N, C-alpha and C positions, 0 to 999 in steps of 0.2 A: 776493901777494893779487891776484886778478883784479878789474879795475874793471868794474862793472855799467854797461850802457848803459841810460840812462833816457830814455824817450820821452814827451814832453809831448803829450797828445792834444787839449788844448783849454784855453782860459782864459776865465773868465766875468768880466764887467765890468758892474756895475749902478750907475747913477748915481742911482737912486731909493732909496738906502739911507742912513740916518743911523746913525752909531756914537756911542754915548753912554757916559759913564763915571759911575758912582755911587761916589764915593770917600768913605772914612771911614764905611762902614756898620758898625754894631756887630756883632761876632762873637758873635751870640746865636741860639739856635734860633728859627726862625720869621720872622726878619727878611727873608730873601730871599723867602719866601712872601708876606709882606705887600706887598713892593715889586711883585712880578710879578702877584699877584692884583689889586692896584689897577690896574695897566696893563690886565690882561685885562678887568676890570669896565668900563674906559673904552673897550673894543673896540680896544685897541692890540695888534696882533700883534707879538710879539717873536720874531724868527727865530734869534737866536743869543745865548747867555749865556756869558760867561767870568768865572769867579770866581778871584780871586787865591789861590794856594796857601798863601802865607805870611800869618800874622797879624802886623800891625804892633805895635810896642811898646805902643801905646795900645789894644790889643785891637780893632782895626778891620780891615775887609777892603774890597777894591775890587771892583766888578763892572763889566764892560763889556758892553753889549748893543746889539743893532741892531734897527731897525724901519724902516718906510717913512719917507722924508723928510718927508712931510706931518705925521707925528706927532713927529718928532724934537725940535724946540725945545719943544714943549709937554708932552711926555711926563713930564718931571720934576715937573710940578705935580700929578700924580695920586698921588704917594706922598710920604710924609714918614718918613724913617728913625727 
């Protein structure tokens, strides 16, 4: 098997990003919508969402999302799972 040569063309680094985790979110239709609609209503731009693929034993999921640092700490107050 021939090894491929991978060339890295650039790396981005942004110190103005907050990464937050919403853990233990009920695995029910519409819950993710309510979380991110509340953030959108508060004019908080979420630029990345990662949802856990596996459901925990207690039927809960985890979300990780990112937004600008200035919204990071307070963004959790706009939604209640």
